[in-house]
Structure formats: structure tokens, C-alpha cells
C-alpha positions, 0 to 999 in steps of 0.5 A: 605230230608232223615232221618233214625234211622239206622247208615249211612255214609251220612249226614242227611238233614231235615226241621227245626221245631219250636224247632230248632229256637234257633239253627237257630238263633245261625247259623245266628249269626255265619254266620254274624260273618264270614261275619264281620257283627255281629252288623247287626243281629237283628233277635230274637227267637221271630221274627224268630218263627213268620216269618219262615215256618216249613213244618215238623210241621203240627200243626204250624198255622204260614204260615211263609215267609221262610223255613230252611234246616238243615244238620247233619253229619253221626252219630258217636257212643258216639258223641252228634248230632251237626248241621253242617250247614243250608240253609234258602230259600223262593220261587220266581217267574219269569215273563219272564219264568212264572215259580217259583224258589227258592231264597237262603237267607243264606247258611252256613256250620260250619268251622269244617264241611267244605270240606265234601261236605255239602254245595254242598249237601244243594244246591243239595237239593234246586235244587231238590225242584226247580225241584219238582215245575217245577221251572226254577231258583235257585239263591242267592247272594255272597259277592264280597270279598268271592272269595273262595265261588264264585269259589265254586259256579261257579264250580257247574254251577252258573254264576255271574249276572254282568249285574244287580245291587242289590237294596234295601229299608230298614226300618231303613235307612234314605231317602236322601232329595233333598238337601242332608239331611237325612229325614224320613225312606226310606221304610216309605217314599216310602210306603207313595206313596202307597194308598192301592191296589184295586180289584174287586170280581166277 
């Protein structure tokens, strides 16, 4: 990540801080609108503040679960600073490789700033972070109908994981009963099979 007080022709990428939470929420909502899923957004200022990590805020006592990179266009005299996009991510682990990696949850560049290489820059920063921890993988998902983005990602070297099927259990989805009826919430039902992990100290 680079940041400087001098004018530059390059965009600036930095970690989000706690004061950026309203901006992050706005970007999430804009991304959801682009994907025609506005009604699916349940994130709030409070929930983001309590669950995100802010590496550039040493005073923060919250460890968080995900980090956010923000990208800004080059400074223009007399123009207010506006964020061009963001990448929200978290670290993962590969058992077969025994190496860490990064999962990119969301990548979004505002329409007015597309075509400037900002998406590629954000992916490049994430790839650099993977290399910093001697990781072996940067991965993400893309909607099937978004062929333009799929083509963009493939041109950067990404490959489609056609041999895998994504699976998910959510806290607001009703579990399917044996007779086809909807029962208790799926995540709650699955959690009922857990008894609490045990471990020994020594």
C-alpha cells in the first residue's frame, strides 16, 4: 500500500480505518445494486464496526474477521477526494499445500472509475499480500451471468473452478424436513449436531 502527500498520477491504495465504515457500507450497497441484490444487504454500521479488522488503526481493540482495501484516484487540484472502489478480504488456509491464502469476498470499482486499471491494481495488492505470507492462493467467486468480469479475471490468469460446487448453510434459511416441509433454521439445526469441541492442555 502506498500513500503520499505529494501529487501523483498513480492511484492510492490504503487499509480502511474505523472512520471509513460508513464508506464501506455505501460501497457494499452499491455493489449489491449492481448485482441486483439490494434487498439482501443486512450489514449495518454497527455490524461492520464490530466484525471488520482495521490494520491501520493500532488503537482498535477489535480483532475482526476481514480487512478492507480502499483505492483512490490521483489527486486533482480543486476536486474533493472520492473513493473509487474497495476490496474486502480475509485469510484462508490450504491443507493440501499447508500454506495460507486470501479469499476475496468483494471487489467493486465505481462505474465512473472503471477502465482505469483500478480493479487490476486491487487484485495486484492482494496478490502481493499473499506473497508476503508465503501463501499459495488468491481466490474469489464471480456470478455466472457476469461474463465481462469473468473474461477480465481470466485475462489476469484466474481459472474457473468448474469441478467444484459451492455450498452454504445460512442462519436465515429454513432446513428441509424429511417430508419436504420447512423446519427450523438450517444453521441452527446443523449446530445442534455439535456438542462443543474438547481439547486437553499439557
